[in-house]
Structures are given as C-alpha cells and as structure tokens.
FIKE-322689 format. One record per residue (C-alpha): residue number from 0; x, y, z; residue in one letter. Coordinates in steps of 0.001 Angstrom, whole numbers, plus 500000, padded with zeros to 6 digits. Layout:
N
<i=NUM u=X v=Y w=Z aa=A>;
...
//
This chain:
103
<i=0 u=464892 v=480514 w=495153 aa=X>;
<i=1 u=467165 v=478589 w=497471 aa=X>;
<i=2 u=470030 v=479038 w=495402 aa=X>;
<i=3 u=469449 v=482804 w=495137 aa=X>;
<i=4 u=469388 v=483101 w=498975 aa=X>;
<i=5 u=472635 v=481158 w=499092 aa=X>;
<i=6 u=474247 v=483356 w=496561 aa=X>;
<i=7 u=473113 v=486394 w=498405 aa=X>;
<i=8 u=474627 v=485098 w=501716 aa=X>;
<i=9 u=477907 v=484293 w=499885 aa=X>;
<i=10 u=478137 v=487826 w=498444 aa=X>;
<i=11 u=477392 v=489357 w=501831 aa=X>;
<i=12 u=480138 v=487252 w=503535 aa=X>;
<i=13 u=482416 v=488205 w=500662 aa=X>;
<i=14 u=481679 v=491881 w=501115 aa=X>;
<i=15 u=482333 v=491552 w=504920 aa=X>;
<i=16 u=485482 v=489651 w=504349 aa=X>;
<i=17 u=486653 v=492348 w=501867 aa=X>;
<i=18 u=485872 v=495169 w=504390 aa=X>;
<i=19 u=487815 v=493395 w=507092 aa=X>;
<i=20 u=490738 v=493027 w=504767 aa=X>;
<i=21 u=490750 v=496676 w=503626 aa=X>;
<i=22 u=490467 v=497822 w=507188 aa=X>;
<i=23 u=493605 v=495590 w=508179 aa=X>;
<i=24 u=495629 v=497132 w=505442 aa=X>;
<i=25 u=495521 v=500261 w=507560 aa=X>;
<i=26 u=497534 v=498658 w=510176 aa=X>;
<i=27 u=500047 v=496970 w=507810 aa=X>;
<i=28 u=503167 v=498934 w=506840 aa=X>;
<i=29 u=505817 v=498886 w=504113 aa=X>;
<i=30 u=509060 v=500740 w=503952 aa=X>;
<i=31 u=510439 v=502406 w=500839 aa=X>;
<i=32 u=514200 v=503343 w=500730 aa=X>;
<i=33 u=516435 v=505185 w=498557 aa=X>;
<i=34 u=520288 v=505961 w=498612 aa=X>;
<i=35 u=521010 v=502624 w=500405 aa=X>;
<i=36 u=518699 v=503400 w=503437 aa=X>;
<i=37 u=519794 v=507212 w=503364 aa=X>;
<i=38 u=516065 v=507928 w=503242 aa=X>;
<i=39 u=513348 v=505670 w=504273 aa=X>;
<i=40 u=509545 v=506333 w=503999 aa=X>;
<i=41 u=507060 v=504197 w=505990 aa=X>;
<i=42 u=503739 v=504006 w=504518 aa=X>;
<i=43 u=500626 v=501943 w=505615 aa=X>;
<i=44 u=498509 v=499808 w=503289 aa=X>;
<i=45 u=496180 v=502538 w=502586 aa=X>;
<i=46 u=499049 v=504499 w=501064 aa=X>;
<i=47 u=499279 v=507086 w=503875 aa=X>;
<i=48 u=502759 v=508165 w=504667 aa=X>;
<i=49 u=503492 v=507577 w=508296 aa=X>;
<i=50 u=507018 v=508291 w=508850 aa=X>;
<i=51 u=510098 v=509837 w=506894 aa=X>;
<i=52 u=513768 v=509415 w=508007 aa=X>;
<i=53 u=516663 v=511143 w=506390 aa=X>;
<i=54 u=520080 v=510251 w=507443 aa=X>;
<i=55 u=522089 v=513511 w=508210 aa=X>;
<i=56 u=524988 v=512763 w=506024 aa=X>;
<i=57 u=522856 v=512904 w=502879 aa=X>;
<i=58 u=521706 v=516665 w=503501 aa=X>;
<i=59 u=523886 v=518885 w=501587 aa=X>;
<i=60 u=522777 v=522417 w=501340 aa=X>;
<i=61 u=524643 v=522737 w=498007 aa=X>;
<i=62 u=522808 v=519684 w=496369 aa=X>;
<i=63 u=519169 v=519892 w=497278 aa=X>;
<i=64 u=518262 v=518382 w=494094 aa=X>;
<i=65 u=519755 v=515091 w=494916 aa=X>;
<i=66 u=517822 v=515041 w=498371 aa=X>;
<i=67 u=514724 v=515822 w=496480 aa=X>;
<i=68 u=515391 v=512976 w=493956 aa=X>;
<i=69 u=516013 v=510556 w=496819 aa=X>;
<i=70 u=512949 v=511566 w=498594 aa=X>;
<i=71 u=510796 v=511090 w=495459 aa=X>;
<i=72 u=512599 v=507606 w=495013 aa=X>;
<i=73 u=511797 v=506433 w=498510 aa=X>;
<i=74 u=508213 v=507544 w=498112 aa=X>;
<i=75 u=507744 v=505826 w=494834 aa=X>;
<i=76 u=509222 v=502672 w=496342 aa=X>;
<i=77 u=506912 v=502713 w=499225 aa=X>;
<i=78 u=503985 v=503191 w=496903 aa=X>;
<i=79 u=504934 v=500053 w=495001 aa=X>;
<i=80 u=505363 v=498128 w=497989 aa=X>;
<i=81 u=501926 v=499381 w=499323 aa=X>;
<i=82 u=500366 v=498535 w=496017 aa=X>;
<i=83 u=501879 v=495062 w=496087 aa=X>;
<i=84 u=500568 v=494497 w=499781 aa=X>;
<i=85 u=497106 v=495735 w=498656 aa=X>;
<i=86 u=496976 v=493337 w=495919 aa=X>;
<i=87 u=498382 v=490340 w=497820 aa=X>;
<i=88 u=495718 v=490936 w=500628 aa=X>;
<i=89 u=492713 v=491734 w=498386 aa=X>;
<i=90 u=493580 v=489588 w=495603 aa=X>;
<i=91 u=492265 v=486638 w=497140 aa=X>;
<i=92 u=488788 v=488186 w=496970 aa=X>;
<i=93 u=488983 v=489797 w=493708 aa=X>;
<i=94 u=490690 v=487060 w=491866 aa=X>;
<i=95 u=488909 v=486390 w=488537 aa=X>;
<i=96 u=487013 v=489720 w=488943 aa=X>;
<i=97 u=487777 v=492431 w=486447 aa=X>;
<i=98 u=486241 v=495481 w=488118 aa=X>;
<i=99 u=488143 v=498626 w=487031 aa=X>;
<i=100 u=488922 v=501032 w=489793 aa=X>;
<i=101 u=488100 v=498388 w=492660 aa=X>;
<i=102 u=491704 v=498464 w=494155 aa=X>;
//
C-alpha cells in the first residue's frame, strides 16, 4: 500500500509539473518568417498568433496572390516552431508515454 501512495504522489506531482509547463508555453513565443523576413508572424506556445508584420515593399496590389502565399508560409513556419517548442517543453514529461492527442 505504501508503494501505491508513493505512486499516487508521483503522479500528482507530474500532473502539476505538466500543468505549469503548459501554462508557461503561453508566455513563450516563436517567430515564423517568409520572404527573407518580409513577413513575420509571432505566435505563442499555445499557437495563438500574437503579431503579424508585413514590410511595405512586398505589398503589390497587382500580385495579391504572392502576399497570400507569403502569409501562409510565415504562419506555417510559426506553427512548426510552436510545435517544436511544445515538444521540447512537454517532452520531458511525456517521454516514453504514447498517449495519442495529449500534445
């Protein structure tokens, strides 16, 4: 029974640590870029877009499609970086666990 209590305490501590790490991801940011920094997208670790910057020289009213493509590329870049950040921060808690959809 003593082992079970210790196991429960460890599980509770792990859960608390994971919750703190998940919360901390909200204050961490990544920046996705496209077009050689022509467009930057800042995103937090919860994958919420915080800021978008577009350099004026990439805005061409006759080529809106290029701007759309650059925006999409920058957002996807930020998404990949936010995913890597999440895996880096949460991986230490989930290493060895194969729980689909956890993170």
